[in-house]
PDB file of N, CA, C and O in Angstrom, chain B, residues numbered from 101:
ATOM      1  N   UNK B 101     124.540   5.777 -25.601  1.00  0.00           N
ATOM      2  CA  UNK B 101     123.435   4.860 -25.397  1.00  0.00           C
ATOM      3  C   UNK B 101     122.098   5.429 -25.869  1.00  0.00           C
ATOM      4  O   UNK B 101     121.210   4.673 -26.264  1.00  0.00           O
ATOM      5  N   UNK B 102     121.948   6.749 -25.831  1.00  0.00           N
ATOM      6  CA  UNK B 102     120.661   7.316 -26.240  1.00  0.00           C
ATOM      7  C   UNK B 102     120.720   7.685 -27.721  1.00  0.00           C
ATOM      8  O   UNK B 102     121.370   8.649 -28.125  1.00  0.00           O
ATOM      9  N   UNK B 103     120.005   6.866 -28.521  1.00  0.00           N
ATOM     10  CA  UNK B 103     119.954   7.130 -29.959  1.00  0.00           C
ATOM     11  C   UNK B 103     118.855   8.142 -30.249  1.00  0.00           C
ATOM     12  O   UNK B 103     117.789   8.122 -29.634  1.00  0.00           O
ATOM     13  N   UNK B 104     119.133   9.008 -31.179  1.00  0.00           N
ATOM     14  CA  UNK B 104     118.132   9.989 -31.580  1.00  0.00           C
ATOM     15  C   UNK B 104     117.337   9.394 -32.734  1.00  0.00           C
ATOM     16  O   UNK B 104     117.894   8.983 -33.751  1.00  0.00           O
ATOM     17  N   UNK B 105     116.009   9.359 -32.548  1.00  0.00           N
ATOM     18  CA  UNK B 105     115.149   8.801 -33.589  1.00  0.00           C
ATOM     19  C   UNK B 105     115.021   9.791 -34.738  1.00  0.00           C
ATOM     20  O   UNK B 105     114.891  10.993 -34.508  1.00  0.00           O
ATOM     21  N   UNK B 106     115.055   9.300 -35.970  1.00  0.00           N
ATOM     22  CA  UNK B 106     114.854  10.240 -37.085  1.00  0.00           C
ATOM     23  C   UNK B 106     113.389  10.698 -37.125  1.00  0.00           C
ATOM     24  O   UNK B 106     112.488   9.922 -36.805  1.00  0.00           O
ATOM     25  N   UNK B 107     113.158  11.926 -37.508  1.00  0.00           N
ATOM     26  CA  UNK B 107     111.775  12.420 -37.553  1.00  0.00           C
ATOM     27  C   UNK B 107     110.981  11.734 -38.661  1.00  0.00           C
ATOM     28  O   UNK B 107     111.552  11.190 -39.607  1.00  0.00           O
ATOM     29  N   UNK B 108     109.648  11.769 -38.526  1.00  0.00           N
ATOM     30  CA  UNK B 108     108.790  11.159 -39.537  1.00  0.00           C
ATOM     31  C   UNK B 108     108.913  11.889 -40.868  1.00  0.00           C
ATOM     32  O   UNK B 108     108.946  11.266 -41.929  1.00  0.00           O
ATOM     33  N   UNK B 109     108.978  13.194 -40.803  1.00  0.00           N
ATOM     34  CA  UNK B 109     109.142  14.024 -42.002  1.00  0.00           C
ATOM     35  C   UNK B 109     110.367  14.900 -41.819  1.00  0.00           C
ATOM     36  O   UNK B 109     110.711  15.267 -40.696  1.00  0.00           O
ATOM     37  N   UNK B 110     111.021  15.232 -42.910  1.00  0.00           N
ATOM     38  CA  UNK B 110     112.163  16.155 -42.786  1.00  0.00           C
ATOM     39  C   UNK B 110     111.703  17.532 -42.287  1.00  0.00           C
ATOM     40  O   UNK B 110     110.606  17.985 -42.611  1.00  0.00           O
ATOM     41  N   UNK B 111     112.541  18.171 -41.511  1.00  0.00           N
ATOM     42  CA  UNK B 111     112.185  19.477 -40.939  1.00  0.00           C
ATOM     43  C   UNK B 111     111.899  20.510 -42.028  1.00  0.00           C
ATOM     44  O   UNK B 111     111.051  21.384 -41.846  1.00  0.00           O
ATOM     45  N   UNK B 112     112.594  20.414 -43.146  1.00  0.00           N
ATOM     46  CA  UNK B 112     112.399  21.381 -44.221  1.00  0.00           C
ATOM     47  C   UNK B 112     110.961  21.312 -44.733  1.00  0.00           C
ATOM     48  O   UNK B 112     110.344  22.349 -44.979  1.00  0.00           O
ATOM     49  N   UNK B 113     110.424  20.110 -44.894  1.00  0.00           N
ATOM     50  CA  UNK B 113     109.038  19.942 -45.366  1.00  0.00           C
ATOM     51  C   UNK B 113     108.052  20.520 -44.353  1.00  0.00           C
ATOM     52  O   UNK B 113     107.076  21.170 -44.727  1.00  0.00           O
ATOM     53  N   UNK B 114     108.313  20.278 -43.075  1.00  0.00           N
ATOM     54  CA  UNK B 114     107.418  20.782 -42.024  1.00  0.00           C
ATOM     55  C   UNK B 114     107.418  22.309 -42.033  1.00  0.00           C
ATOM     56  O   UNK B 114     106.359  22.927 -41.918  1.00  0.00           O
ATOM     57  N   UNK B 115     108.588  22.920 -42.167  1.00  0.00           N
ATOM     58  CA  UNK B 115     108.679  24.379 -42.191  1.00  0.00           C
ATOM     59  C   UNK B 115     107.959  24.933 -43.418  1.00  0.00           C
ATOM     60  O   UNK B 115     107.296  25.967 -43.336  1.00  0.00           O
ATOM     61  N   UNK B 116     108.091  24.241 -44.568  1.00  0.00           N
ATOM     62  CA  UNK B 116     107.391  24.682 -45.784  1.00  0.00           C
ATOM     63  C   UNK B 116     105.876  24.655 -45.570  1.00  0.00           C
ATOM     64  O   UNK B 116     105.178  25.609 -45.915  1.00  0.00           O
ATOM     65  N   UNK B 117     105.375  23.565 -45.002  1.00  0.00           N
ATOM     66  CA  UNK B 117     103.928  23.435 -44.766  1.00  0.00           C
ATOM     67  C   UNK B 117     103.448  24.505 -43.779  1.00  0.00           C
ATOM     68  O   UNK B 117     102.387  25.098 -43.972  1.00  0.00           O
ATOM     69  N   UNK B 118     104.234  24.750 -42.721  1.00  0.00           N
ATOM     70  CA  UNK B 118     103.846  25.758 -41.736  1.00  0.00           C
ATOM     71  C   UNK B 118     103.750  27.136 -42.387  1.00  0.00           C
ATOM     72  O   UNK B 118     102.799  27.877 -42.138  1.00  0.00           O
ATOM     73  N   UNK B 119     104.724  27.474 -43.212  1.00  0.00           N
ATOM     74  CA  UNK B 119     104.696  28.772 -43.885  1.00  0.00           C
ATOM     75  C   UNK B 119     103.478  28.860 -44.806  1.00  0.00           C
ATOM     76  O   UNK B 119     102.807  29.891 -44.859  1.00  0.00           O
ATOM     77  N   UNK B 120     103.197  27.774 -45.531  1.00  0.00           N
ATOM     78  CA  UNK B 120     102.056  27.755 -46.450  1.00  0.00           C
ATOM     79  C   UNK B 120     100.757  27.993 -45.690  1.00  0.00           C
ATOM     80  O   UNK B 120      99.952  28.840 -46.076  1.00  0.00           O
ATOM     81  N   UNK B 121     100.556  27.243 -44.609  1.00  0.00           N
ATOM     82  CA  UNK B 121      99.297  27.335 -43.874  1.00  0.00           C
ATOM     83  C   UNK B 121      99.177  28.634 -43.079  1.00  0.00           C
ATOM     84  O   UNK B 121      98.064  29.103 -42.841  1.00  0.00           O
ATOM     85  N   UNK B 122     100.291  29.220 -42.666  1.00  0.00           N
ATOM     86  CA  UNK B 122     100.221  30.463 -41.906  1.00  0.00           C
ATOM     87  C   UNK B 122      99.983  31.672 -42.797  1.00  0.00           C
ATOM     88  O   UNK B 122      99.505  32.698 -42.313  1.00  0.00           O
ATOM     89  N   UNK B 123     100.299  31.584 -44.080  1.00  0.00           N
ATOM     90  CA  UNK B 123     100.175  32.735 -44.968  1.00  0.00           C
ATOM     91  C   UNK B 123      98.871  32.764 -45.757  1.00  0.00           C
ATOM     92  O   UNK B 123      98.605  33.742 -46.455  1.00  0.00           O
ATOM     93  N   UNK B 124      98.057  31.725 -45.665  1.00  0.00           N
ATOM     94  CA  UNK B 124      96.792  31.707 -46.406  1.00  0.00           C
ATOM     95  C   UNK B 124      95.796  32.602 -45.680  1.00  0.00           C
ATOM     96  O   UNK B 124      95.655  32.493 -44.462  1.00  0.00           O
ATOM     97  N   UNK B 125      95.103  33.485 -46.396  1.00  0.00           N
ATOM     98  CA  UNK B 125      94.167  34.393 -45.732  1.00  0.00           C
ATOM     99  C   UNK B 125      92.807  33.777 -45.406  1.00  0.00           C
ATOM    100  O   UNK B 125      91.929  34.468 -44.888  1.00  0.00           O
ATOM    101  N   UNK B 126      92.617  32.474 -45.704  1.00  0.00           N
ATOM    102  CA  UNK B 126      91.320  31.837 -45.446  1.00  0.00           C
ATOM    103  C   UNK B 126      91.197  31.450 -43.979  1.00  0.00           C
ATOM    104  O   UNK B 126      92.142  31.585 -43.201  1.00  0.00           O
ATOM    105  N   UNK B 127      90.002  30.962 -43.615  1.00  0.00           N
ATOM    106  CA  UNK B 127      89.796  30.467 -42.262  1.00  0.00           C
ATOM    107  C   UNK B 127      90.608  29.192 -42.038  1.00  0.00           C
ATOM    108  O   UNK B 127      90.988  28.513 -42.993  1.00  0.00           O
ATOM    109  N   UNK B 128      90.865  28.879 -40.791  1.00  0.00           N
ATOM    110  CA  UNK B 128      91.693  27.736 -40.451  1.00  0.00           C
ATOM    111  C   UNK B 128      91.125  26.431 -40.986  1.00  0.00           C
ATOM    112  O   UNK B 128      91.883  25.569 -41.433  1.00  0.00           O
ATOM    113  N   UNK B 129      89.796  26.266 -40.951  1.00  0.00           N
ATOM    114  CA  UNK B 129      89.207  24.986 -41.342  1.00  0.00           C
ATOM    115  C   UNK B 129      89.031  24.857 -42.849  1.00  0.00           C
ATOM    116  O   UNK B 129      88.500  23.847 -43.310  1.00  0.00           O
ATOM    117  N   UNK B 130      89.459  25.849 -43.635  1.00  0.00           N
ATOM    118  CA  UNK B 130      89.356  25.756 -45.091  1.00  0.00           C
ATOM    119  C   UNK B 130      90.718  25.871 -45.777  1.00  0.00           C
ATOM    120  O   UNK B 130      90.778  26.213 -46.958  1.00  0.00           O
ATOM    121  N   UNK B 131      91.788  25.600 -45.076  1.00  0.00           N
ATOM    122  CA  UNK B 131      93.114  25.840 -45.630  1.00  0.00           C
ATOM    123  C   UNK B 131      93.618  24.716 -46.521  1.00  0.00           C
ATOM    124  O   UNK B 131      94.411  24.972 -47.428  1.00  0.00           O
ATOM    125  N   UNK B 132      93.188  23.481 -46.296  1.00  0.00           N
ATOM    126  CA  UNK B 132      93.674  22.369 -47.103  1.00  0.00           C
ATOM    127  C   UNK B 132      92.943  22.268 -48.428  1.00  0.00           C
ATOM    128  O   UNK B 132      91.922  22.924 -48.635  1.00  0.00           O
ATOM    129  N   UNK B 133      93.473  21.436 -49.334  1.00  0.00           N
ATOM    130  CA  UNK B 133      92.857  21.335 -50.661  1.00  0.00           C
ATOM    131  C   UNK B 133      91.481  20.673 -50.650  1.00  0.00           C
ATOM    132  O   UNK B 133      90.638  21.016 -51.479  1.00  0.00           O
ATOM    133  N   UNK B 134      91.232  19.740 -49.743  1.00  0.00           N
ATOM    134  CA  UNK B 134      89.947  19.039 -49.710  1.00  0.00           C
ATOM    135  C   UNK B 134      89.066  19.478 -48.551  1.00  0.00           C
ATOM    136  O   UNK B 134      88.058  18.832 -48.264  1.00  0.00           O
ATOM    137  N   UNK B 135      89.429  20.566 -47.882  1.00  0.00           N
ATOM    138  CA  UNK B 135      88.674  20.997 -46.703  1.00  0.00           C
ATOM    139  C   UNK B 135      87.303  21.546 -47.047  1.00  0.00           C
ATOM    140  O   UNK B 135      86.400  21.512 -46.211  1.00  0.00           O
ATOM    141  N   UNK B 136      87.126  22.058 -48.274  1.00  0.00           N
ATOM    142  CA  UNK B 136      85.798  22.547 -48.659  1.00  0.00           C
ATOM    143  C   UNK B 136      84.811  21.388 -48.715  1.00  0.00           C
ATOM    144  O   UNK B 136      83.633  21.554 -48.400  1.00  0.00           O
ATOM    145  N   UNK B 137      85.292  20.213 -49.116  1.00  0.00           N
ATOM    146  CA  UNK B 137      84.409  19.045 -49.202  1.00  0.00           C
ATOM    147  C   UNK B 137      83.980  18.623 -47.803  1.00  0.00           C
ATOM    148  O   UNK B 137      82.795  18.391 -47.564  1.00  0.00           O
ATOM    149  N   UNK B 138      84.924  18.522 -46.880  1.00  0.00           N
ATOM    150  CA  UNK B 138      84.583  18.023 -45.548  1.00  0.00           C
ATOM    151  C   UNK B 138      83.902  19.066 -44.677  1.00  0.00           C
ATOM    152  O   UNK B 138      83.096  18.709 -43.817  1.00  0.00           O
ATOM    153  N   UNK B 139      84.202  20.344 -44.875  1.00  0.00           N
ATOM    154  CA  UNK B 139      83.641  21.382 -43.999  1.00  0.00           C
ATOM    155  C   UNK B 139      82.374  22.020 -44.542  1.00  0.00           C
ATOM    156  O   UNK B 139      81.615  22.622 -43.782  1.00  0.00           O
ATOM    157  N   UNK B 140      82.130  21.899 -45.838  1.00  0.00           N
ATOM    158  CA  UNK B 140      80.986  22.580 -46.433  1.00  0.00           C
ATOM    159  C   UNK B 140      80.034  21.601 -47.106  1.00  0.00           C
ATOM    160  O   UNK B 140      78.846  21.569 -46.784  1.00  0.00           O
ATOM    161  N   UNK B 141      80.543  20.808 -48.033  1.00  0.00           N
ATOM    162  CA  UNK B 141      79.673  19.971 -48.861  1.00  0.00           C
ATOM    163  C   UNK B 141      78.995  18.865 -48.059  1.00  0.00           C
ATOM    164  O   UNK B 141      77.794  18.647 -48.218  1.00  0.00           O
ATOM    165  N   UNK B 142      79.725  18.170 -47.211  1.00  0.00           N
ATOM    166  CA  UNK B 142      79.136  17.060 -46.445  1.00  0.00           C
ATOM    167  C   UNK B 142      78.065  17.562 -45.475  1.00  0.00           C
ATOM    168  O   UNK B 142      76.985  16.973 -45.444  1.00  0.00           O
ATOM    169  N   UNK B 143      78.298  18.621 -44.675  1.00  0.00           N
ATOM    170  CA  UNK B 143      77.216  19.118 -43.813  1.00  0.00           C
ATOM    171  C   UNK B 143      75.990  19.601 -44.592  1.00  0.00           C
ATOM    172  O   UNK B 143      74.861  19.393 -44.149  1.00  0.00           O
ATOM    173  N   UNK B 144      76.199  20.240 -45.740  1.00  0.00           N
ATOM    174  CA  UNK B 144      75.051  20.679 -46.539  1.00  0.00           C
ATOM    175  C   UNK B 144      74.274  19.474 -47.051  1.00  0.00           C
ATOM    176  O   UNK B 144      73.043  19.484 -47.053  1.00  0.00           O
ATOM    177  N   UNK B 145      74.986  18.435 -47.486  1.00  0.00           N
ATOM    178  CA  UNK B 145      74.313  17.224 -47.971  1.00  0.00           C
ATOM    179  C   UNK B 145      73.526  16.552 -46.844  1.00  0.00           C
ATOM    180  O   UNK B 145      72.397  16.110 -47.058  1.00  0.00           O
ATOM    181  N   UNK B 146      74.113  16.472 -45.649  1.00  0.00           N
ATOM    182  CA  UNK B 146      73.406  15.863 -44.517  1.00  0.00           C
ATOM    183  C   UNK B 146      72.175  16.670 -44.135  1.00  0.00           C
ATOM    184  O   UNK B 146      71.120  16.101 -43.857  1.00  0.00           O
ATOM    185  N   UNK B 147      72.303  17.990 -44.119  1.00  0.00           N
ATOM    186  CA  UNK B 147      71.160  18.835 -43.778  1.00  0.00           C
ATOM    187  C   UNK B 147      70.058  18.706 -44.825  1.00  0.00           C
ATOM    188  O   UNK B 147      68.881  18.615 -44.477  1.00  0.00           O
ATOM    189  N   UNK B 148      70.431  18.697 -46.102  1.00  0.00           N
ATOM    190  CA  UNK B 148      69.443  18.555 -47.169  1.00  0.00           C
ATOM    191  C   UNK B 148      68.719  17.227 -47.104  1.00  0.00           C
ATOM    192  O   UNK B 148      67.500  17.169 -47.268  1.00  0.00           O
ATOM    193  N   UNK B 149      69.470  16.152 -46.863  1.00  0.00           N
ATOM    194  CA  UNK B 149      68.860  14.826 -46.764  1.00  0.00           C
ATOM    195  C   UNK B 149      67.911  14.749 -45.574  1.00  0.00           C
ATOM    196  O   UNK B 149      66.811  14.209 -45.687  1.00  0.00           O
ATOM    197  N   UNK B 150      68.336  15.288 -44.436  1.00  0.00           N
ATOM    198  CA  UNK B 150      67.474  15.222 -43.251  1.00  0.00           C
ATOM    199  C   UNK B 150      66.209  16.048 -43.438  1.00  0.00           C
ATOM    200  O   UNK B 150      65.131  15.626 -43.020  1.00  0.00           O
ATOM    201  N   UNK B 151      66.324  17.231 -44.066  1.00  0.00           N
ATOM    202  CA  UNK B 151      65.135  18.042 -44.324  1.00  0.00           C
ATOM    203  C   UNK B 151      64.173  17.327 -45.280  1.00  0.00           C
ATOM    204  O   UNK B 151      62.956  17.377 -45.098  1.00  0.00           O
ATOM    205  N   UNK B 152      64.723  16.668 -46.291  1.00  0.00           N
ATOM    206  CA  UNK B 152      63.884  15.903 -47.217  1.00  0.00           C
ATOM    207  C   UNK B 152      63.149  14.789 -46.485  1.00  0.00           C
ATOM    208  O   UNK B 152      61.947  14.606 -46.679  1.00  0.00           O
ATOM    209  N   UNK B 153      63.865  14.041 -45.643  1.00  0.00           N
ATOM    210  CA  UNK B 153      63.233  12.919 -44.930  1.00  0.00           C
ATOM    211  C   UNK B 153      62.194  13.405 -43.927  1.00  0.00           C
ATOM    212  O   UNK B 153      61.152  12.771 -43.763  1.00  0.00           O
ATOM    213  N   UNK B 154      62.464  14.519 -43.256  1.00  0.00           N
ATOM    214  CA  UNK B 154      61.477  15.080 -42.323  1.00  0.00           C
ATOM    215  C   UNK B 154      60.233  15.518 -43.090  1.00  0.00           C
ATOM    216  O   UNK B 154      59.110  15.240 -42.668  1.00  0.00           O
ATOM    217  N   UNK B 155      60.430  16.203 -44.216  1.00  0.00           N
ATOM    218  CA  UNK B 155      59.304  16.628 -45.038  1.00  0.00           C
ATOM    219  C   UNK B 155      58.487  15.451 -45.545  1.00  0.00           C
ATOM    220  O   UNK B 155      57.257  15.492 -45.531  1.00  0.00           O
ATOM    221  N   UNK B 156      59.161  14.414 -45.988  1.00  0.00           N
ATOM    222  CA  UNK B 156      58.458  13.220 -46.469  1.00  0.00           C
ATOM    223  C   UNK B 156      57.667  12.564 -45.349  1.00  0.00           C
ATOM    224  O   UNK B 156      56.551  12.091 -45.564  1.00  0.00           O
ATOM    225  N   UNK B 157      58.244  12.537 -44.152  1.00  0.00           N
ATOM    226  CA  UNK B 157      57.546  11.958 -43.004  1.00  0.00           C
ATOM    227  C   UNK B 157      56.300  12.746 -42.640  1.00  0.00           C
ATOM    228  O   UNK B 157      55.255  12.163 -42.351  1.00  0.00           O
ATOM    229  N   UNK B 158      56.405  14.064 -42.652  1.00  0.00           N
ATOM    230  CA  UNK B 158      55.233  14.903 -42.343  1.00  0.00           C
ATOM    231  C   UNK B 158      54.160  14.710 -43.410  1.00  0.00           C
ATOM    232  O   UNK B 158      52.976  14.604 -43.091  1.00  0.00           O
ATOM    233  N   UNK B 159      54.569  14.665 -44.670  1.00  0.00           N
ATOM    234  CA  UNK B 159      53.621  14.453 -45.770  1.00  0.00           C
ATOM    235  C   UNK B 159      52.913  13.105 -45.612  1.00  0.00           C
ATOM    236  O   UNK B 159      51.692  13.026 -45.743  1.00  0.00           O
ATOM    237  N   UNK B 160      53.663  12.067 -45.339  1.00  0.00           N
ATOM    238  CA  UNK B 160      53.073  10.728 -45.182  1.00  0.00           C
ATOM    239  C   UNK B 160      52.131  10.684 -43.987  1.00  0.00           C
ATOM    240  O   UNK B 160      51.076  10.054 -44.054  1.00  0.00           O
ATOM    241  N   UNK B 161      52.504  11.352 -42.886  1.00  0.00           N
ATOM    242  CA  UNK B 161      51.615  11.350 -41.712  1.00  0.00           C
ATOM    243  C   UNK B 161      50.340  12.119 -41.992  1.00  0.00           C
ATOM    244  O   UNK B 161      49.265  11.722 -41.542  1.00  0.00           O
ATOM    245  N   UNK B 162      50.444  13.219 -42.733  1.00  0.00           N
ATOM    246  CA  UNK B 162      49.240  14.023 -42.973  1.00  0.00           C
ATOM    247  C   UNK B 162      48.252  13.311 -43.902  1.00  0.00           C
ATOM    248  O   UNK B 162      47.044  13.527 -43.807  1.00  0.00           O
ATOM    249  N   UNK B 163      48.765  12.465 -44.797  1.00  0.00           N
ATOM    250  CA  UNK B 163      47.873  11.734 -45.705  1.00  0.00           C
ATOM    251  C   UNK B 163      47.583  10.313 -45.235  1.00  0.00           C
ATOM    252  O   UNK B 163      46.780   9.613 -45.851  1.00  0.00           O
ATOM    253  N   UNK B 164      48.217   9.882 -44.167  1.00  0.00           N
ATOM    254  CA  UNK B 164      47.995   8.545 -43.640  1.00  0.00           C
ATOM    255  C   UNK B 164      48.630   7.453 -44.487  1.00  0.00           C
ATOM    256  O   UNK B 164      48.157   6.316 -44.500  1.00  0.00           O
ATOM    257  N   UNK B 165      49.706   7.799 -45.196  1.00  0.00           N
ATOM    258  CA  UNK B 165      50.384   6.818 -46.059  1.00  0.00           C
ATOM    259  C   UNK B 165      51.334   5.979 -45.191  1.00  0.00           C
ATOM    260  O   UNK B 165      52.022   6.512 -44.320  1.00  0.00           O
ATOM    261  N   UNK B 166      51.365   4.672 -45.437  1.00  0.00           N
ATOM    262  CA  UNK B 166      52.314   3.791 -44.783  1.00  0.00           C
ATOM    263  C   UNK B 166      51.922   3.393 -43.372  1.00  0.00           C
ATOM    264  O   UNK B 166      52.778   2.973 -42.593  1.00  0.00           O
ATOM    265  N   UNK B 167      50.644   3.514 -43.024  1.00  0.00           N
ATOM    266  CA  UNK B 167      50.223   3.107 -41.680  1.00  0.00           C
ATOM    267  C   UNK B 167      50.168   1.588 -41.596  1.00  0.00           C
ATOM    268  O   UNK B 167      49.848   0.914 -42.575  1.00  0.00           O
ATOM    269  N   UNK B 168      50.479   1.062 -40.434  1.00  0.00           N
ATOM    270  CA  UNK B 168      50.368  -0.382 -40.213  1.00  0.00           C
ATOM    271  C   UNK B 168      48.964  -0.666 -39.710  1.00  0.00           C
ATOM    272  O   UNK B 168      48.433   0.041 -38.854  1.00  0.00           O
ATOM    273  N   UNK B 169      48.390  -1.695 -40.252  1.00  0.00           N
ATOM    274  CA  UNK B 169      47.000  -2.063 -39.888  1.00  0.00           C
ATOM    275  C   UNK B 169      46.951  -2.741 -38.533  1.00  0.00           C
ATOM    276  O   UNK B 169      45.874  -3.117 -38.069  1.00  0.00           O
TER     277      UNK B 169
END
C-alpha cells in the first residue's frame, strides 16, 4: 500500500553536485556560476546608485535647486 515516490533528481546527479560544491576552495556564497553577479555586482550597483542619489540630493539642497514655492 505504501508507494515510494521517485525523487525529483536522480541520486547520482545529487552526489555529483555535492562533490563539486564540497571540493571548490571558494567561499560558500560564491560557488555557483552566477553567484558573483548576485553576491557582488548587485550590491555594488545598489551602493553606487544610492551614493549617487545621496550626493545629488545634498548638492541640490546646498544650491536650493528644486525647491517648491
